[in-house]
C-alpha positions as CSV (number, residue, x, y, z in Angstrom):
1,M,-23.2,-38.0,23.4
2,R,-24.3,-34.3,23.7
3,A,-20.8,-33.4,23.0
4,W,-20.9,-34.8,19.4
5,L,-24.3,-32.8,18.5
6,V,-22.9,-29.5,18.0
7,P,-19.7,-30.4,15.8
8,L,-21.8,-33.0,13.8
9,A,-24.5,-30.3,13.2
10,C,-21.9,-27.8,12.2
11,L,-20.2,-30.3,9.8
12,A,-23.6,-31.0,8.2
13,F,-24.1,-27.3,7.9
14,A,-20.6,-26.9,6.3
15,T,-21.1,-29.7,3.9
16,A,-24.3,-28.3,2.8
17,W,-22.8,-24.8,2.4
18,A,-19.8,-26.2,0.4
19,Q,-22.3,-28.0,-1.9
20,D,-24.2,-24.9,-2.5
21,G,-21.2,-23.1,-3.2
22,A,-19.9,-25.7,-5.7
23,S,-23.3,-25.8,-7.4
24,S,-23.2,-21.9,-7.6
25,R,-19.9,-22.1,-9.1
26,E,-20.9,-24.8,-11.6
27,Q,-23.8,-22.7,-12.5
28,A,-21.8,-19.7,-13.1
29,V,-19.1,-21.6,-15.3
30,A,-21.9,-23.1,-17.4
31,R,-23.5,-19.8,-17.9
32,A,-20.1,-18.1,-18.8
33,H,-19.3,-20.9,-21.3
34,A,-22.8,-20.7,-22.7
35,L,-22.1,-17.0,-23.5
36,L,-18.7,-17.7,-24.9
37,D,-20.4,-20.2,-27.2
38,E,-22.4,-17.3,-28.5
39,V,-19.3,-15.1,-28.8
40,G,-17.7,-17.6,-31.0
41,A,-20.8,-18.2,-33.2
42,L,-21.9,-14.7,-33.7
43,P,-19.0,-13.5,-36.1
44,D,-20.1,-16.2,-38.6
45,R,-23.3,-14.4,-38.9
46,G,-21.6,-11.0,-39.2
47,D,-22.7,-9.6,-35.8
48,Y,-19.4,-8.6,-34.2
49,A,-21.1,-6.0,-31.9
50,T,-23.3,-8.5,-30.3
51,S,-20.4,-11.0,-30.0
52,R,-18.5,-8.3,-28.1
53,A,-21.5,-7.5,-25.9
54,R,-21.8,-11.2,-24.9
55,A,-18.1,-11.5,-24.2
56,Q,-18.4,-8.5,-21.8
57,E,-21.4,-10.3,-20.2
58,A,-19.3,-13.2,-19.5
59,V,-16.5,-11.2,-18.1
60,T,-18.7,-9.5,-15.7
61,L,-20.6,-12.8,-14.7
62,A,-17.0,-14.6,-14.0
63,E,-15.8,-11.3,-12.1
64,E,-18.9,-11.4,-9.8
65,K,-19.5,-15.1,-9.4
66,L,-15.9,-16.5,-9.6
67,G,-13.7,-13.7,-8.4
68,P,-11.1,-11.6,-9.9
69,K,-8.3,-14.4,-10.2
70,D,-10.1,-17.2,-11.8
71,A,-9.1,-19.3,-14.8
72,V,-12.6,-19.1,-16.4
73,L,-12.2,-15.1,-16.0
74,S,-9.1,-15.4,-18.0
75,E,-10.9,-17.4,-20.5
76,C,-13.8,-14.8,-20.7
77,L,-11.2,-12.0,-21.1
78,G,-9.4,-13.6,-23.8
79,W,-12.8,-13.9,-25.7
80,L,-13.4,-10.2,-25.1
81,G,-10.0,-9.5,-26.4
82,A,-10.7,-11.5,-29.6
83,S,-14.2,-9.8,-30.1
84,L,-12.5,-6.3,-29.7
85,E,-9.7,-7.1,-32.1
86,A,-12.5,-8.2,-34.7
87,L,-14.1,-4.7,-34.2
88,G,-10.6,-3.1,-34.6
89,D,-10.5,-1.9,-31.1
90,Y,-6.8,-3.0,-30.6
91,R,-6.3,-0.9,-27.5
92,G,-9.3,-2.4,-25.8
93,A,-8.0,-5.8,-26.7
94,K,-4.6,-5.2,-25.3
95,V,-6.2,-4.3,-21.9
96,A,-8.3,-7.6,-21.9
97,Y,-5.2,-9.6,-22.9
98,E,-3.2,-7.9,-20.2
99,R,-5.6,-9.1,-17.6
100,A,-6.0,-12.4,-18.9
101,L,-2.1,-12.8,-18.8
102,G,-2.0,-11.5,-15.3
103,I,-4.4,-14.1,-14.2
104,D,-2.8,-16.9,-16.1
105,E,0.6,-16.3,-14.7
106,E,-0.9,-16.4,-11.1
107,V,-3.3,-18.9,-11.4
108,S,-2.0,-21.6,-14.1
109,G,1.5,-20.6,-13.9
110,P,4.2,-18.7,-15.9
111,E,5.2,-21.6,-17.9
112,S,1.8,-22.8,-18.6
113,M,0.1,-23.2,-22.0
114,E,-2.6,-20.8,-20.7
115,T,0.2,-18.3,-20.2
116,A,1.7,-19.0,-23.6
117,S,-1.8,-18.5,-25.2
118,S,-2.3,-15.1,-23.4
119,L,1.3,-14.0,-24.5
120,N,0.6,-14.7,-28.0
121,N,-2.6,-12.9,-27.9
122,L,-1.2,-9.9,-26.3
123,G,1.6,-9.9,-28.9
124,N,-1.1,-9.9,-31.7
125,A,-2.7,-6.7,-30.2
126,L,0.6,-5.0,-29.9
127,R,1.6,-6.0,-33.4
128,A,-1.7,-4.5,-34.6
129,L,-1.1,-1.1,-32.7
130,G,2.5,-1.1,-34.3
131,D,4.4,-2.0,-31.4
132,L,6.6,-4.6,-33.1
133,E,9.3,-4.3,-30.5
134,G,6.8,-4.9,-27.6
135,A,5.3,-7.9,-29.4
136,K,8.6,-9.8,-30.2
137,P,9.6,-10.8,-26.5
138,L,5.9,-11.9,-26.2
139,Y,6.1,-14.2,-29.1
140,E,9.5,-15.4,-28.2
141,R,8.3,-16.4,-24.8
142,S,4.9,-17.9,-25.8
143,L,7.0,-20.2,-28.3
144,A,9.6,-21.0,-25.7
145,I,6.8,-22.3,-23.4
146,R,4.9,-24.3,-26.1
147,E,8.3,-25.9,-27.1
148,A,9.1,-26.7,-23.3
149,V,5.7,-28.3,-22.9
150,L,4.8,-29.9,-26.2
151,G,8.3,-30.7,-27.7
152,A,10.0,-29.4,-30.8
153,E,8.2,-31.5,-33.2
154,D,4.8,-31.0,-32.0
155,E,2.1,-29.6,-34.7
156,R,0.7,-27.1,-32.5
157,L,3.8,-25.1,-32.5
158,A,3.2,-24.0,-36.1
159,T,1.1,-20.9,-35.3
160,A,3.6,-19.6,-32.8
161,L,6.4,-20.2,-35.2
162,N,4.5,-18.5,-38.0
163,N,3.8,-15.6,-35.9
164,L,7.2,-14.9,-34.8
165,G,8.6,-15.6,-38.3
166,S,6.1,-13.0,-39.8
167,L,6.9,-10.5,-37.2
168,L,10.7,-10.8,-37.7
169,W,10.0,-10.5,-41.5
170,Q,8.0,-7.4,-40.8
171,M,10.8,-6.0,-38.8
172,G,13.1,-6.6,-41.8
173,D,14.9,-9.6,-40.6
174,G,14.3,-12.0,-43.2
175,E,17.1,-14.2,-42.3
176,A,15.9,-15.0,-38.8
177,A,12.3,-15.2,-40.1
178,R,13.1,-17.9,-42.7
179,P,14.0,-20.9,-40.5
180,R,11.1,-20.3,-38.2
181,M,8.5,-20.2,-41.1
182,E,10.1,-23.4,-42.9
183,R,9.5,-25.2,-39.5
184,A,6.0,-23.9,-39.3
185,L,5.3,-25.1,-42.8
186,A,6.6,-28.6,-42.2
187,L,4.7,-28.9,-39.0
188,M,1.5,-27.7,-40.6
189,E,2.0,-30.2,-43.6
190,K,2.6,-33.0,-41.3
191,S,-0.7,-31.9,-39.2
192,L,-3.1,-30.9,-42.1
193,G,-1.6,-32.2,-45.1
194,P,0.2,-30.5,-48.2
195,D,-3.0,-29.1,-49.8
196,H,-4.8,-27.3,-46.8
197,P,-5.7,-23.7,-47.0
198,H,-3.6,-22.9,-44.0
199,V,-0.5,-24.3,-45.7
200,A,-1.1,-21.8,-48.6
201,V,-0.9,-19.0,-45.9
202,L,2.5,-20.2,-44.9
203,L,3.7,-20.6,-48.4
204,S,2.7,-17.0,-49.1
205,N,4.5,-15.9,-45.9
206,L,7.6,-17.7,-47.1
207,A,7.4,-16.4,-50.5
208,R,7.3,-12.8,-49.1
209,V,10.6,-13.7,-47.0
210,A,12.1,-14.8,-50.4
211,L,11.0,-11.6,-52.1
212,Q,12.7,-9.4,-49.3
213,A,15.9,-11.4,-50.0
214,S,15.5,-10.6,-53.9
215,R,15.2,-14.6,-54.4
216,L,12.6,-14.0,-57.1
217,Q,12.4,-17.6,-58.4
218,D,11.9,-19.1,-55.1
219,A,9.2,-16.4,-54.5
220,K,7.6,-17.4,-57.7
221,A,7.6,-21.3,-56.7
222,L,6.1,-20.6,-53.4
223,F,3.4,-18.3,-54.7
224,E,2.5,-20.7,-57.5
225,R,2.1,-23.5,-55.0
226,A,-0.1,-21.4,-52.8
227,L,-2.3,-20.3,-55.9
228,S,-2.7,-24.1,-56.7
229,I,-3.8,-25.0,-53.2
230,R,-6.3,-22.1,-53.1
231,E,-7.8,-22.8,-56.4
232,K,-8.4,-26.3,-55.5
233,S,-9.5,-26.0,-52.0
234,L,-11.3,-22.5,-52.0
235,G,-12.2,-22.2,-55.7
236,P,-11.1,-19.8,-58.4
237,E,-13.4,-16.9,-57.2
238,H,-12.4,-16.8,-53.8
239,P,-10.7,-13.7,-52.5
240,E,-7.6,-15.5,-51.1
241,T,-7.1,-17.1,-54.4
242,A,-7.5,-13.6,-55.9
243,G,-4.7,-12.6,-53.6
244,S,-2.5,-15.2,-54.7
245,L,-3.0,-14.3,-58.3
246,R,-2.1,-10.8,-57.5
247,D,1.1,-11.8,-55.5
248,L,2.3,-14.1,-58.4
249,G,1.5,-11.3,-60.9
250,W,3.7,-9.0,-59.1
251,V,6.7,-11.5,-59.1
252,L,6.3,-12.2,-62.6
253,L,6.4,-8.7,-63.5
254,D,9.8,-8.3,-61.4
255,L,11.1,-11.3,-63.4
256,G,10.1,-9.6,-66.7
257,D,7.7,-12.3,-67.5
258,L,4.9,-10.3,-69.2
């Protein structure tokens, strides 16, 4: 019987240690997520600086308690990147998103939705820095992963399609941008309905593609629909409604409709 005493004692100690470790991890994850809740809420009050500070606190906590290759750390880095973007620090956001991408590819896998999200975020940062050529393959890979995981008709593809389409338009390739934006619009209308403010954003983007191709009547119709949605959903005094009025005015001017 004495031969069993040491192994059983070791097993009891190991079990207690593992439970303590699990408890410590759970506490760290809970604290990190509580900080991220603040990161998401503070911008609504206009407090972007504190939002960034909380995101950095979450990153530091995750690094210390969870290690350098943890999915929660990637999540914290993503929020840090977003908070830096909101402050106009796109270089800082790029660094945060690059770290998150490295973790996601290793921990979640190169074809995971987490990787797709980090690719999209990094593409946004590069685009804001003016590196359109660098952003393009990131957007393309992000979209390809999402299509493989979700299927070609999933409404959650709309954002990725719009991002790639609007980038292609920005690069002067309206012909390639148009089918992607049209797909994004169809998916968004299916998901949110034809009169949602997000639909107005896509309509305006498609109108700019039409303008680039000198399809003025198409642009006019798209801008008119975007304006109608914004007037109904946001109100006549909203800045986005004013933007639609301005856009439509320029098209009417080009058409000679004074």
